[in-house]
C-alpha positions in Angstrom: 6.0 24.0 1.2 6.4 22.2 4.5 8.9 23.7 6.8 11.1 20.5 6.6 11.5 21.0 2.8 12.1 24.7 3.2 15.0 23.8 5.6 16.4 21.3 3.0 16.3 24.1 0.3 18.1 26.5 2.6 20.7 23.8 3.5 21.2 23.1 -0.2 21.6 26.8 -1.1 24.1 27.3 1.8 26.0 24.2 0.7 26.1 25.4 -2.9 27.4 28.8 -1.8 29.9 27.0 0.4 31.1 25.0 -2.6 31.4 28.1 -4.7 33.3 30.0 -2.1 35.6 26.9 -1.5 36.5 26.8 -5.2 36.5 30.5 -6.3 37.7 32.2 -3.1 39.4 29.5 -1.0 41.3 27.6 -3.7 43.4 30.6 -4.9 44.2 31.5 -1.3 45.2 28.0 -0.2 46.5 26.3 -3.3 48.4 29.0 -5.2 50.9 29.6 -2.3 51.8 25.9 -2.5 53.4 26.4 -5.9 56.3 28.4 -4.5 56.6 26.5 -1.2 59.3 24.2 -2.3 57.3 21.2 -1.3 57.6 18.1 -3.6 55.1 18.1 -6.5 53.4 15.0 -5.4 52.5 16.6 -2.1 51.3 19.8 -3.8 49.1 17.9 -6.3 47.7 15.6 -3.6 46.7 18.7 -1.7 45.0 20.0 -4.9 43.2 16.7 -5.3 42.1 16.7 -1.7 40.9 20.3 -1.9 38.7 19.6 -4.9 37.4 16.3 -3.4 36.0 18.4 -0.6 34.1 20.5 -3.2 32.8 17.4 -4.9 31.6 16.0 -1.6 29.7 19.3 -0.8 28.1 19.2 -4.3 26.9 15.7 -3.3 25.3 17.3 -0.2 23.6 19.8 -2.5 22.2 17.0 -4.6 21.0 15.0 -1.6 19.3 18.0 0.0 17.8 18.9 -3.4 16.4 15.4 -4.0 15.2 15.4 -0.4 12.7 18.1 -1.4 11.1 16.0 -4.1 11.8 12.3 -3.4 9.6 10.1 -1.2 12.8 9.1 0.7 13.5 12.7 1.4 14.0 12.3 5.2 16.7 9.7 4.6 18.4 11.7 1.9 18.4 14.8 4.1 19.7 12.7 7.0 22.6 11.5 4.9 23.5 15.1 3.7 23.2 16.4 7.3 25.5 13.6 8.5 28.1 14.6 5.9 27.9 18.2 7.0 28.1 17.2 10.7 31.2 15.2 9.8 32.8 18.2 8.1 31.9 20.3 11.1 33.3 17.8 13.6 36.5 17.5 11.5 37.0 21.3 11.5 36.3 21.6 15.2 38.6 18.8 16.1 41.4 20.3 14.0 40.9 23.6 15.7 40.8 22.1 19.2 43.4 19.3 18.9 45.5 20.6 16.0 45.9 24.4 15.7 43.4 27.1 16.9 44.1 29.0 13.7 41.4 26.8 12.2 38.9 28.9 14.2 39.9 31.9 12.0 38.9 30.1 8.8 35.3 29.4 7.7 35.7 25.7 8.1 33.9 25.1 11.4 31.0 27.4 10.9 28.9 26.8 7.7 29.0 23.0 8.0 27.7 23.3 11.6 24.8 25.5 10.5 24.0 23.3 7.5 24.0 20.2 9.7 21.7 21.9 12.2 19.2 23.0 9.5 19.2 19.7 7.8 18.7 17.7 11.0 16.0 20.1 12.1 14.2 19.4 8.8 14.6 15.7 9.3 13.0 16.0 12.8 10.2 18.1 11.5 9.5 16.0 8.4 6.4 13.8 8.4 7.2 10.2 8.9 6.5 7.7 6.1 3.5 5.4 6.8 4.5 1.8 7.4 
């Protein structure tokens, strides 16, 4: 297996682990306390929706990286998934820098930065399609 495809597999597996951790570890920690917060129900449930949309987006990255291993347009698919991960990383870092430094104590800035680096490295190392 070419190194580029191996990097896509690693990025897909890390993204899948991130999605699982987001749902099964993070959701109870973040969403459950909202129930007793006194916030209006529409705010609580919009937060639930937004939380799970994040997981769905990460599962999209998993699929893109997975298809990048087997599809002729693999470089493009991996570039899209890597760009999504870079966007998540940029958002988390911006929130930590410009919002509240407490974000640095969460996993948010770290795995998406690593996944983006691995994915883009795979894109750079992948053979180019012949014109």
